[in-house]
FINU-908054 format. One record per residue (C-alpha): residue in three letters; x, y negated, z negated. Coordinates in pm, 1 decimal. Example, Ala and Ser with C-alpha at 12.3 -4.5 7.8 and 13.67 -1.06 7.14 Angstrom:
ATOM, ALA, 1230.0, 450.0, -780.0
ATOM, SER, 1367.0, 106.0, -714.0
***
This chain:
ATOM, UNK, 2545.6, 6847.6, 9083.5
ATOM, UNK, 2521.4, 6679.1, 9410.5
ATOM, UNK, 2150.9, 6635.2, 9506.3
ATOM, UNK, 2022.8, 6799.9, 9841.6
ATOM, UNK, 2066.7, 6593.3, 10144.2
ATOM, UNK, 1715.1, 6588.1, 10243.9
ATOM, UNK, 1612.4, 6492.3, 9873.6
ATOM, UNK, 1629.8, 6131.7, 9732.2
ATOM, UNK, 1844.0, 6128.3, 9423.6
ATOM, UNK, 1594.3, 5905.0, 9235.5
ATOM, UNK, 1229.0, 6075.1, 9167.0
ATOM, UNK, 913.5, 5869.6, 9233.5
ATOM, UNK, 869.5, 5828.2, 8847.2
ATOM, UNK, 1225.0, 5714.3, 8807.4
ATOM, UNK, 1186.7, 5455.5, 9071.3
ATOM, UNK, 856.7, 5339.4, 8938.0
ATOM, UNK, 1019.9, 5307.2, 8584.7
ATOM, UNK, 1311.9, 5106.3, 8718.2
ATOM, UNK, 1065.8, 4873.3, 8932.8
ATOM, UNK, 878.8, 4799.8, 8616.4
ATOM, UNK, 1195.6, 4738.8, 8399.0
ATOM, UNK, 1333.6, 4488.1, 8696.2
ATOM, UNK, 969.1, 4326.0, 8724.2
ATOM, UNK, 976.5, 4255.5, 8344.0
ATOM, UNK, 1329.7, 4166.6, 8312.1
ATOM, UNK, 1379.3, 3903.1, 8603.2
ATOM, UNK, 1192.4, 3586.0, 8569.6
ATOM, UNK, 1313.9, 3442.8, 8903.4
ATOM, UNK, 1132.4, 3762.0, 9073.8
ATOM, UNK, 798.1, 3656.6, 8896.1
ATOM, UNK, 815.3, 3301.6, 8992.4
ATOM, UNK, 847.3, 3392.1, 9360.0
ATOM, UNK, 563.8, 3651.8, 9299.7
ATOM, UNK, 333.9, 3375.3, 9115.8
ATOM, UNK, 383.9, 3163.4, 9444.6
ATOM, UNK, 314.3, 3443.1, 9673.5
ATOM, UNK, 1.9, 3541.7, 9480.5
ATOM, UNK, -116.6, 3189.6, 9426.5
ATOM, UNK, -131.1, 3077.3, 9777.7
ATOM, UNK, -245.9, 3415.8, 9893.8
ATOM, UNK, -540.9, 3406.6, 9679.2
ATOM, UNK, -617.8, 3054.2, 9780.2
ATOM, UNK, -583.6, 3151.3, 10162.6
ATOM, UNK, -824.5, 3448.0, 10079.6
ATOM, UNK, -1075.3, 3253.3, 9883.7
ATOM, UNK, -1092.0, 2974.6, 10155.6
ATOM, UNK, -1138.7, 3213.3, 10444.7
ATOM, UNK, -1424.2, 3405.0, 10254.0
ATOM, UNK, -1568.9, 3066.3, 10172.9
ATOM, UNK, -1556.2, 2907.0, 10527.7
ATOM, UNK, -1656.1, 3251.4, 10689.3
ATOM, UNK, -1957.3, 3287.3, 10442.1
ATOM, UNK, -2082.3, 2943.0, 10517.9
ATOM, UNK, -2074.9, 3013.4, 10891.5
ATOM, UNK, -2246.9, 3330.7, 10867.8
ATOM, UNK, -2518.3, 3189.4, 10625.1
ATOM, UNK, -2594.6, 2941.7, 10902.6
ATOM, UNK, -2570.0, 3208.5, 11170.4
ATOM, UNK, -2827.2, 3438.2, 11013.2
ATOM, UNK, -3065.7, 3120.6, 10991.2
ATOM, UNK, -3031.4, 3062.1, 11344.9
ATOM, UNK, -2791.3, 2795.1, 11370.1
ATOM, UNK, -2423.9, 2813.8, 11502.7
ATOM, UNK, -2182.3, 2584.0, 11294.5
ATOM, UNK, -1810.6, 2546.9, 11300.7
ATOM, UNK, -1517.4, 2395.2, 11080.4
ATOM, UNK, -1639.1, 2046.5, 11190.7
ATOM, UNK, -1961.1, 2102.6, 11016.1
ATOM, UNK, -1790.7, 2176.8, 10686.4
ATOM, UNK, -1606.4, 1841.7, 10736.5
ATOM, UNK, -1931.7, 1628.2, 10797.7
ATOM, UNK, -2077.7, 1794.7, 10497.3
ATOM, UNK, -1797.8, 1687.3, 10277.4
ATOM, UNK, -1814.9, 1335.9, 10450.1
ATOM, UNK, -2178.4, 1299.9, 10373.8
ATOM, UNK, -2163.8, 1451.1, 10009.7
ATOM, UNK, -1853.2, 1266.8, 9875.7
ATOM, UNK, -1741.8, 916.4, 9843.9
ATOM, UNK, -1485.9, 842.4, 10144.8
ATOM, UNK, -1188.5, 811.8, 9903.7
ATOM, UNK, -1260.4, 1184.5, 9750.9
ATOM, UNK, -1326.9, 1301.9, 10120.7
ATOM, UNK, -1009.1, 1173.2, 10240.7
ATOM, UNK, -818.2, 1338.9, 9937.1
ATOM, UNK, -989.2, 1656.8, 9973.3
ATOM, UNK, -915.5, 1677.6, 10350.4
ATOM, UNK, -549.1, 1577.6, 10310.1
ATOM, UNK, -507.5, 1816.2, 10016.0
ATOM, UNK, -674.6, 2126.2, 10233.0
ATOM, UNK, -442.8, 2052.5, 10510.1
ATOM, UNK, -136.8, 2061.3, 10295.8
ATOM, UNK, -260.0, 2348.6, 10117.3
ATOM, UNK, -302.6, 2517.2, 10451.3
ATOM, UNK, 72.9, 2473.5, 10547.7
ATOM, UNK, 146.6, 2641.1, 10209.8
ATOM, UNK, -98.3, 2923.9, 10232.7
ATOM, UNK, 37.1, 3032.6, 10573.3
ATOM, UNK, 408.0, 3025.1, 10506.1
ATOM, UNK, 481.4, 3061.3, 10142.5
ATOM, UNK, 373.3, 3415.5, 10079.4
ATOM, UNK, 617.2, 3529.1, 10379.3
ATOM, UNK, 881.5, 3314.8, 10240.6
ATOM, UNK, 845.2, 3482.9, 9894.2
ATOM, UNK, 840.3, 3839.2, 10038.4
ATOM, UNK, 1210.5, 3790.5, 10153.6
ATOM, UNK, 1297.9, 3632.8, 9823.6
ATOM, UNK, 1132.2, 3903.1, 9620.1
ATOM, UNK, 1303.4, 4201.2, 9822.0
ATOM, UNK, 1638.9, 4028.8, 9819.7
ATOM, UNK, 1637.4, 3943.0, 9439.5
ATOM, UNK, 1498.1, 4291.6, 9365.6
ATOM, UNK, 1773.6, 4461.9, 9543.5
ATOM, UNK, 2042.5, 4232.8, 9374.6
ATOM, UNK, 1913.0, 4309.1, 9024.6
ATOM, UNK, 1887.4, 4709.7, 9119.9
ATOM, UNK, 2261.9, 4680.7, 9234.4
ATOM, UNK, 2362.7, 4509.2, 8909.9
ATOM, UNK, 2444.3, 4182.8, 9104.6
ATOM, UNK, 2376.7, 3820.2, 8994.7
ATOM, UNK, 2016.0, 3766.4, 9062.2
ATOM, UNK, 2017.1, 3426.5, 9243.5
ATOM, UNK, 1981.8, 3274.8, 9626.6
ATOM, UNK, 1637.4, 3333.7, 9633.7
ATOM, UNK, 1551.4, 3020.4, 9860.0
ATOM, UNK, 1840.5, 3130.6, 10106.5
ATOM, UNK, 1669.9, 3490.7, 10110.1
ATOM, UNK, 1362.2, 3329.9, 10157.0
ATOM, UNK, 1450.1, 3090.0, 10462.2
ATOM, UNK, 1710.3, 3328.3, 10618.1
ATOM, UNK, 1445.6, 3609.4, 10674.5
ATOM, UNK, 1128.8, 3392.5, 10723.0
ATOM, UNK, 1083.4, 3442.3, 11079.4
ATOM, UNK, 1138.6, 3815.6, 11130.1
ATOM, UNK, 921.8, 3885.4, 10823.2
ATOM, UNK, 653.0, 3657.9, 10994.5
ATOM, UNK, 712.0, 3839.4, 11315.9
ATOM, UNK, 632.6, 4170.4, 11143.4
ATOM, UNK, 341.5, 4027.4, 10950.2
ATOM, UNK, 194.3, 3921.0, 11284.1
ATOM, UNK, 226.6, 4235.8, 11453.5
ATOM, UNK, -14.3, 4389.1, 11169.5
ATOM, UNK, -225.7, 4095.3, 11139.3
ATOM, UNK, -540.3, 4317.2, 11187.9
ATOM, UNK, -458.2, 4539.9, 10887.7
ATOM, UNK, -575.5, 4261.3, 10666.0
ATOM, UNK, -937.4, 4243.8, 10544.6
ATOM, UNK, -964.2, 3861.9, 10555.8
ATOM, UNK, -822.4, 3873.7, 10906.3
ATOM, UNK, -1065.9, 4138.3, 11036.3
ATOM, UNK, -1366.2, 3958.3, 10856.8
ATOM, UNK, -1283.2, 3637.9, 11027.1
ATOM, UNK, -1265.9, 3832.5, 11373.5
ATOM, UNK, -1608.7, 3998.0, 11291.3
ATOM, UNK, -1758.9, 3650.6, 11209.7
ATOM, UNK, -1644.6, 3480.6, 11520.7
ATOM, UNK, -1773.4, 3807.4, 11740.5
ATOM, UNK, -2114.7, 3772.7, 11580.5
ATOM, UNK, -2138.4, 3406.4, 11620.6
ATOM, UNK, -2000.3, 3353.4, 11974.0
ATOM, UNK, -2073.2, 3702.6, 12151.9
ATOM, UNK, -2417.0, 3592.7, 12273.3
ATOM, UNK, -2762.1, 3758.2, 12151.6
ATOM, UNK, -2724.7, 4121.9, 12277.4
ATOM, UNK, -2717.6, 4322.7, 11962.3
ATOM, UNK, -2593.7, 4659.5, 12138.5
ATOM, UNK, -2268.6, 4420.9, 12230.2
ATOM, UNK, -2241.7, 4309.7, 11867.3
ATOM, UNK, -2288.3, 4674.4, 11710.5
ATOM, UNK, -2016.3, 4824.9, 11966.4
ATOM, UNK, -1796.1, 4534.7, 11898.6
ATOM, UNK, -1829.7, 4597.8, 11516.7
ATOM, UNK, -1739.6, 4948.7, 11556.1
ATOM, UNK, -1448.8, 4867.0, 11763.3
ATOM, UNK, -1323.2, 4603.3, 11520.5
ATOM, UNK, -1346.9, 4849.0, 11223.4
ATOM, UNK, -1147.9, 5112.3, 11446.3
ATOM, UNK, -887.8, 4884.2, 11494.3
ATOM, UNK, -851.8, 4774.6, 11147.8
ATOM, UNK, -851.5, 5160.4, 11034.7
ATOM, UNK, -545.4, 5200.4, 11295.6
ATOM, UNK, -386.6, 4887.5, 11207.2
ATOM, UNK, -385.3, 5006.8, 10839.4
ATOM, UNK, -232.5, 5351.3, 10945.9
ATOM, UNK, 63.5, 5155.5, 11135.0
ATOM, UNK, 84.2, 4903.7, 10871.4
ATOM, UNK, 163.7, 5185.6, 10619.6
ATOM, UNK, 429.9, 5360.2, 10834.0
ATOM, UNK, 588.0, 5004.7, 10875.5
ATOM, UNK, 599.6, 4959.7, 10483.9
ATOM, UNK, 975.3, 4934.4, 10487.5
ATOM, UNK, 993.2, 4698.7, 10787.4
ATOM, UNK, 1059.3, 4401.5, 10550.5
ATOM, UNK, 1304.3, 4562.3, 10339.1
ATOM, UNK, 1507.6, 4666.3, 10635.1
ATOM, UNK, 1510.9, 4297.8, 10767.8
ATOM, UNK, 1647.9, 4165.2, 10417.9
ATOM, UNK, 1858.6, 4427.1, 10318.5
ATOM, UNK, 2009.2, 4558.4, 10644.1
ATOM, UNK, 1954.1, 4216.2, 10849.7
ATOM, UNK, 1754.5, 4426.3, 11126.7
ATOM, UNK, 1557.9, 4259.3, 11391.3
ATOM, UNK, 1166.4, 4297.4, 11349.1
ATOM, UNK, 1140.0, 4592.5, 11619.2
ATOM, UNK, 1458.4, 4769.9, 11461.6
ATOM, UNK, 1313.9, 4753.8, 11092.2
ATOM, UNK, 981.1, 4884.6, 11228.2
ATOM, UNK, 1133.3, 5164.3, 11394.6
ATOM, UNK, 1367.9, 5252.5, 11100.6
ATOM, UNK, 1059.2, 5239.4, 10861.3
ATOM, UNK, 874.9, 5498.3, 11090.8
ATOM, UNK, 1161.6, 5728.0, 11070.8
ATOM, UNK, 1224.0, 5684.9, 10705.4
ATOM, UNK, 855.2, 5764.3, 10621.8
ATOM, UNK, 800.2, 6043.5, 10846.4
ATOM, UNK, 1136.2, 6202.7, 10740.2
ATOM, UNK, 1019.4, 6166.8, 10346.6
ATOM, UNK, 669.6, 6162.1, 10386.4
ATOM, UNK, 585.8, 6373.9, 10088.6
ATOM, UNK, 811.5, 6190.9, 9865.1
ATOM, UNK, 643.5, 5872.1, 9983.2
ATOM, UNK, 309.7, 6015.8, 9950.0
ATOM, UNK, 372.6, 6136.0, 9615.5
ATOM, UNK, 510.0, 5782.8, 9505.8
ATOM, UNK, 180.6, 5631.5, 9655.3
ATOM, UNK, -15.2, 5862.5, 9447.5
ATOM, UNK, 176.8, 5769.8, 9143.8
ATOM, UNK, 151.5, 5407.8, 9202.3
ATOM, UNK, -188.9, 5349.7, 9122.2
ATOM, UNK, -159.2, 5003.7, 9031.3
ATOM, UNK, -151.0, 4906.9, 9397.8
ATOM, UNK, -509.8, 5013.9, 9419.9
ATOM, UNK, -570.4, 4837.1, 9103.7
ATOM, UNK, -428.1, 4537.3, 9257.9
ATOM, UNK, -622.5, 4546.2, 9561.6
ATOM, UNK, -946.9, 4607.3, 9369.4
ATOM, UNK, -884.1, 4321.0, 9135.8
ATOM, UNK, -778.2, 4072.2, 9433.9
ATOM, UNK, -1093.8, 4171.7, 9627.3
ATOM, UNK, -1342.9, 4128.3, 9325.8
ATOM, UNK, -1148.3, 3788.3, 9239.8
ATOM, UNK, -1154.0, 3661.1, 9609.4
ATOM, UNK, -1544.9, 3745.1, 9641.9
ATOM, UNK, -1610.5, 3639.5, 9291.8
ATOM, UNK, -1439.1, 3310.3, 9256.7
ATOM, UNK, -1602.3, 3142.4, 9551.7
ATOM, UNK, -1929.8, 3260.2, 9404.1
ATOM, UNK, -1848.7, 3132.0, 9048.0
ATOM, UNK, -1759.1, 2767.6, 9199.1
ATOM, UNK, -2075.5, 2751.5, 9413.7
ATOM, UNK, -2279.9, 2864.4, 9131.6
ATOM, UNK, -2148.1, 2634.6, 8902.7
ATOM, UNK, -2162.6, 2341.9, 9155.5
ATOM, UNK, -2539.0, 2399.2, 9241.3
ATOM, UNK, -2625.0, 2431.0, 8849.4
ATOM, UNK, -2434.6, 2096.0, 8784.9
ATOM, UNK, -2603.0, 1915.4, 9053.0
ATOM, UNK, -2945.0, 1921.8, 8836.1
ATOM, UNK, -2835.5, 1675.8, 8595.6
ATOM, UNK, -2508.7, 1534.2, 8747.8
ATOM, UNK, -2415.6, 1376.0, 9073.2
ATOM, UNK, -2327.8, 1588.6, 9381.4
ATOM, UNK, -1989.6, 1471.3, 9410.4
ATOM, UNK, -1917.7, 1487.2, 9049.9
ATOM, UNK, -2052.8, 1832.9, 9037.6
ATOM, UNK, -1861.9, 1980.4, 9319.2
ATOM, UNK, -1539.5, 1801.0, 9178.9
ATOM, UNK, -1572.9, 1990.4, 8814.9
ATOM, UNK, -1635.7, 2320.4, 9011.7
ATOM, UNK, -1370.7, 2280.1, 9224.9
ATOM, UNK, -1129.6, 2217.8, 8948.2
ATOM, UNK, -1252.0, 2506.3, 8770.5
ATOM, UNK, -1225.0, 2731.8, 9047.9
ATOM, UNK, -856.0, 2629.0, 9113.9
ATOM, UNK, -782.4, 2693.8, 8724.1
ATOM, UNK, -941.8, 3056.4, 8759.8
ATOM, UNK, -731.7, 3102.6, 9085.4
ATOM, UNK, -391.8, 2977.0, 8877.6
ATOM, UNK, -497.1, 3230.3, 8603.7
ATOM, UNK, -557.9, 3515.9, 8813.5
ATOM, UNK, -236.0, 3460.8, 9035.6
ATOM, UNK, -31.5, 3470.0, 8709.7
ATOM, UNK, -131.8, 3805.9, 8626.3
ATOM, UNK, -117.5, 3922.9, 8981.4
ATOM, UNK, 238.8, 3791.0, 9015.9
ATOM, UNK, 351.0, 4103.5, 8792.1
ATOM, UNK, 151.4, 4364.7, 8996.3
ATOM, UNK, 263.9, 4179.5, 9318.2
ATOM, UNK, 630.9, 4181.6, 9225.8
ATOM, UNK, 601.9, 4540.8, 9057.5
ATOM, UNK, 460.6, 4695.1, 9395.1
ATOM, UNK, 731.6, 4521.6, 9615.7
ATOM, UNK, 1012.6, 4622.3, 9398.2
ATOM, UNK, 892.7, 4970.2, 9420.2
ATOM, UNK, 914.3, 4972.4, 9798.0
ATOM, UNK, 1240.0, 4796.4, 9791.6
ATOM, UNK, 1394.1, 5055.7, 9542.2
ATOM, UNK, 1237.9, 5342.2, 9756.0
ATOM, UNK, 1396.7, 5215.4, 10087.8
ATOM, UNK, 1737.4, 5183.6, 9916.5
ATOM, UNK, 1723.7, 5533.9, 9785.0
ATOM, UNK, 1599.0, 5671.9, 10122.9
ATOM, UNK, 1831.3, 5468.2, 10314.2
ATOM, UNK, 2129.1, 5622.3, 10136.2
ATOM, UNK, 2039.4, 5974.3, 10264.5
ATOM, UNK, 2179.3, 6091.7, 10586.3
ATOM, UNK, 1911.0, 6077.9, 10883.5
ATOM, UNK, 1739.2, 6417.7, 10908.0
ATOM, UNK, 1812.2, 6403.2, 11298.2
ATOM, UNK, 2190.3, 6378.5, 11234.5
ATOM, UNK, 2368.5, 6742.8, 11234.9
ATOM, UNK, 2731.6, 6696.2, 11152.5
ATOM, UNK, 2972.1, 6955.5, 11286.6
ATOM, UNK, 2707.9, 7099.7, 11486.9
***
């Protein structure tokens, strides 16, 4: 029996089951998921560390910036170690900014190929070819990210002057913008899929995503309710982003009681990086699973006739 035109052929449960099967089956997908999770986690940890350091001195009545962190490194490390750390951080910054976006294109494309029983290859081509349109979409919804909003709030506190009423009003405005950005980001959830699978431009893909989600809102919302692992991933990621810097700082301060500062901070940094890699390995499954769910849902919904199209009318 042919399914109704306004009802996708796969149920949310079937989509989730198929997405998990693809996630566990395709190693290439998990490799890209690991790269994305690793550098996204590193980026979030660095942002939290830097902004927490800036706010710490702000609440003590001193305004500091990025240069003060470099001066701290220079004064507390041998020159060779300071130079190595600075170069590594700059290289990591490039990877952190671009690799998660590259990985998104690869994961979506490879998941769609697996779903369609095609050979799962060409991840690098998919990543490079779709990089700029996906980056454009991510730029549109930058303020839907917690770390981005936290950075904006930190900058506002440190550079908006001493009037507390202005800061309170600006904080409320930032929270409102964050809430609205998250809503718009939800309705643009299929934008990356439209770019990778349909080769649409950023604006076209966003518009198509809004139309699909509004047309099948009950289907999508039921899928979101079933996909509790998304919430689990966000909770785990948030805890790790907040916990890893605390563990690294705490260990570094403890080791300085009986070791040199340079050695203490080196040990703490290596341990923190090891924890980041371990966490990213487990988050890779969740990241790929989540992205694959949206990819399969997009394919299913796109196969339906548009609800505003009336044939034979």
